[in-house]
C-alpha positions, 0 to 999 in steps of 0.5 A, a space after each residue: 146708744 145701747 150696749 150692743 151697739 157700743 160693743 159693735 162700735 168698739 170692735 169695728 176697725 177704722 181701716 178695711 185693708 186686710 192683711 190678705 189684701 196687703 200681701 196679695 194685691 200689692 205688687 211685692 216684687 221688683 220695682 213695684 215692691 220698692 215703690 210699695 215700701 216707699 209708699 208705706 214709709 211716706 204714708 207713716 210720715 204723713 200720718 205722723 205729720 197729721 197727728 202732730 198738726 191735729 194735736 195742736 188743732 183739736 183733732 177729733 177722736 175718730 180721725 185720730 183713732 183712724 190714723 193711729 190704727 192705719 199707722 199701727 197696721 203699716 208698722 206691723 207690715 214693716 216689722 214683719 219684713 227683713 230690715 236688711 232687705 228693706 234697706 237694700 230695696 229702698 236704697 236700690 229702687 232706682 236701679 230696679 225701676 231702670 231694669 223694669 223699664 229696660 225689660 
């Protein structure tokens, strides 16, 4: 592969969900926010599980790099949030869900 293509491959992201898309197209209020936060956390858990399994089973570099990039992106999102608000959102998600469906 020539150097220009190698450089292109180096800068090309593995994941294509942009920060704008994450901030504006994922519901960020009420029960939707709670479900989104829970989904982000569970996705990180799944990635950790896949990385752990892959380490002992010869995971390919592409899959490993894609998972690591996605995990980093999700952790960045969580780190940008108010941790106390996240804790409250996750602890009270059932109540928010009840309120949503009652309304």
